[in-house]
N, C-alpha and C positions, 0 to 999 in steps of 0.2 A: 333586235326589236327597236323600232324608231321611237325616240322620246318625244313626248308632247311638248311643243314650244308655245308658250303663252304670248299672245300679242294683244295690244290695246285695241279696243273696239273702234274708237274714233278719237279725233283730236281733242274733243272736249273732255273725255275721260282722262286722256293722257295728261291734261293740264292739272287737274286735281288741286290740292292745296299743298303748300310747302312749309317746312319748319324753319327755324332760325338759320339753318345751314343750307337751305335750299333743297332739302330732301323731301320728295313727294311721299304721300301715303298711298301705298299700293296693296299691302298685305295685312290681313287681320287673322291672328291666331286666337281661337276661342277655346278656352278650357271649359269642359262640361262636367268635370268630376274631379274633386280633390283627393279622392281615395285611390289606392292602387293595390293590386294583388301581388306586387313585388316589393322588396325592401332593399333596393339598390343603395349601397353605402354612400355613394356620391350624391344621392337625391333624397331618399327617404329611409334613413338607417333605422333598423329595428329597435335600437336602444332608445330612440326618441319617439318613433311612431309605432308603439307597442299596441297590444290588443286592447288596452284601455284608453288609448288616445282618442280624444273627442274631435272627430271630423265634423264637417258641416251637416246640419240637418237638411232634409230635402227642401224645406221652405226657404232656407237661406240661399240655395242655388237659384240662379236665374231659370225661369221656365223656358220651354222651347219657344213659346210665343214672344217672350221678352228678348231672347237671343235673336230671333228672326227679325224683330222690329229694329233692334240696334244694327244688325248686319245690313238691313236695307238702307238705313241712314248712312252707314259707312260706305256702302256702294255708291251713294249719291255724291260723295266727296272724293272719289277716286279709287276706292278699294275694288279690286277685281279678282283677288285670290283669297280664299278662306281655307284655313287649316284647323281641324278639330283635334284638340289635345286633352290632356288630363293634368295630373294623375293618369289613370288608365281610362280613356274615354269609353271603351266598350263595356265598362261597368255601369254606364248610364242606360237605364231601361228605355226602350223605344227609340234608340238613336237613329235608325233609318228614317223615322218620321221627320226628325230635324234635318237630316241630310236632304230629303226631298224638298222641304220648305226653303232651305238655303240655296239649293241649286236652281230654284225657280225665280230667284231675285234678279231683276234686270241689271245687267252690268257685271254679274259674277260669271267669270269664265272657267274657274277651276275650284273644285272642292276636294281637299285631300284630308287624310287622317294619319296621325302618328300614334302607334300602339306598340306594346311589347309583344304582340302577336299570339299570345296564349289563347285568346278567345276568338281569333280569326276563323278557325275552322267552322264554327257554328254561325258566324255572322257575315262572312265575306259575300255570299250570294245575295243576301238581303240588302247589304250596303250598296252593292253594285246596282241592283234593281232600283234602289231609291235614288240613284244618281251620283254616288260617290265616284270620283274619277280615279284616284290612286291612293296607295298607302305607303307610308314609311314605317319600317319595323326596327325597333331598337334591339340589337343583338351584338353583345360585346365579345363573344368568343364561341367557338364550336367545340371547345374542350369542356366536357360536362362539369369537371371540378371547378374550373375557372368561371364558367357560366354561373354556377351556384354561388360562388363567392361574390360575384358582382351583381347577382339578383337577390342577395340576402337569403339564399337557401330556398327560394320559391321557384315553382315551375320547372321546366326542363327544356333544353335546347331542341330536343326532338319535337316537342309540342310546338315550339316556335317555328321550326322548319316546316311542320305540317301546315301551320297557319299561312306561311309564305306560299306554299304550294297551292293551297285553297284560294288565296288571293289572286295568284297568277291564273288559275283555272277560271276564276270569276271575271277576269279581265281588268283587275284593279292595277293597271300598269301605266308607266314603268314603276316597278317596285324599287324602293331604295332601302338600303340597310344602313342604319346609323350605329357605328361602333365607337364608343368612348375609349380612348387608349390612355391608360395610366401606367407610368413607368414602374417596372418591377412587379406589375400585376398581370397585364394581358398583352404585352408587346408581342408575345409569341402567337397571338391570335391573328395577326395581320396576314401572314402568308396563307394560313389555312382558310380564312374567309375569302381571300382572293381566289384561291384554287377552287373552292367549292362553287363560287358564283360566276366565275369567268365563263363566258359563252352562253349564259342562261338568260341574258337580258336584264338581270338584276344588277343594280348599281350599288356598290359598296362605298360608303363614305366614312372616312376616319376623322373623328372629332378630337381635337386637343382637349385634354382634361382641364377644366377651368373652374374658376371660383364663383359658380352660380350659388346664390344663397350664402349662408354663414355657417352651416353645420357640417360641411364636408372636410373642414380643416385643410383646405387647399394650400399647397406650397408650390412655388414655381418649379422646383425640382421634380415634382410629380408629373409635369407635362412633358410629353415627348413631342418636340416640334415637328410639324409636318415635313419640313425640309429633311429632317433625319429619316423619317419613314420613306419619303420619296426617294432618297438616295438608296436605301436598302432595296426597295421594290424595283427601281430601275436597273439594279445590278442583276436582277433575275428575269425581268420582262422588259421589252422595249416599249416605251410609252411616250406619247407626244402630247404637249399641252393643247387644250381646246378652249375656244372662247366660251364665256358664260352664255347660257341660253337666253338670259334677259338681264336687264339692269337690276342690281340688287340681289341676284342669286348669291347665296352665301358660300357655296362650295367652289373651290378651284378644281377644274375638270381636267382629266387626263385620259386619253384614248389609247388602248392597246394597239400597237402597230399591226398585229396579226388579225385584227378585226374582231377580237373576242369581247368587245364591250368597253366599258369605262369604269374608272374609280374617281373618287373625289376627296378633297381635304377641306375641313372647316377649321380655320386658323385664327380663332378669336384671340388667342394669347400671343402667338409669334408674329402674325400679320393681321392686325385688326382691320375690319372692314366697316367700321362705323360710318365712314363717309358715304357709303351707298345703301345704308339701312333704310328700308321702306316699311318696316313692320311695326304694328301695334299689337298689344295683347290684351285680351279680355278674360279676367278670372271668372271662375264659376259662380262667385257671389257678386259679380257685376262691377268689378273695379277695372279701370282702364290703365294699363301700363304702357309707357312709350319706350321702354328699354328692358331687356332681359335682366339687367342688373340694377333695376330701379329699387329705391328704398320705400317708395309709397306710390299709391295709385289714386286715380280720380273715381270717386263713388258715382256710379250710374244707376245702381239698383234703387237707391233712395229716391232720386227724382222720378225714375220710372214708376215706382209704386205710389208716389205722391201725386201722380196725375200730370206730369210734365208733358207738354205738347211736343210734337216732332220738331218744331222750330226751336223750342227751348233745348231739347236734347242735342240737336244739330249744332247749336251754338256752343254747348259744352265740348262736343267732340272737336269741332273746328278750332276752338280756342286752345284746347289741350295740345293739339298737334302743331299749331302755328307758333306756340311758345316753346316748343321742344328744343332743348339744347343737348340732349344725351350724347355722350361719346365716351362711355366708361372704358371700353377696351383700349382706346387710344390713351386715355388718362392712366390706365394701369401700366401701359408701356412706357409712360413718362415718369413712372415711379409713384404715382398717386394711387390711393386705395380708398375704399368706402367701407366703414365698419358694419353697416347694416344694408342688407340686400334681401329682396323678396326670395323665398325659397322656390326652387324650380318646379316642384310638384304642384305648386299653387297656381302657376300661370303657364305651364307647359314649357318645353325646351325651345 
């Protein structure tokens, strides 16, 4: 299955705005929901996010009109790719309506969604009809016991696989699988995931376990470096490195020599890619974050609801990006750390 390659529409959009390190703004990840129906221990552990935990009220989250207005402004300063995230975004009622509005924005070439896949069977067709281009599904193991350990005892891998099948049937392709690999937890998942999806057009990407947020008690010893996985995989299958599809793509790509597709590695710990990061993140309550590991964000909901004009909002967005100096993963590699970081469920992965 041929993968969609994103290209800039014209030279003016390619110019955009740059941060303090010359990095352009190209991608916006929009969290539409802080809740999730999983309790993955590395993101939203049950002991903290229990049944009595107070998530946001509906009036605290940005409305679809507010999200669309901001996305249109972002498109005007260089963003051409949007990704809908959560929590679990499919818990947000009426999501296809938002997808349709976002896809109609001039300058937006690609609208994608990241999900745990459980709700895809009932939503895939409507999402595609609304204009969603593709989905990424989080799936850490095909072993049911390991799957339940890493999902906090929620859902089932068979339901996720059914969701992936429905997404493929609907044409939400290329489908990507994100598998977070934690040492002594699910290293055994790697070969089984590859075996299952080789030749199907589904791209499996292995993510190094990392210190997103402050509640997963990350230790460097928990991380399985991508180079280690690559060595194991290459001993079983012949694979060849491939160029990234576009500047700023986070995954290092490898193609199976027998033509059975590709796999990828996201190496935030062992090989940081801060230097090519083009992504901003918008939380469901309207805060703008310029790094996955940021400790604070810029409030946009307040100005929005206080009647700020487009020009005033645009000034906030532009100023935030142009003053950006984020390079946390590189700083981590240099032995530096940050005690406070926003939790992943709050702004998406």
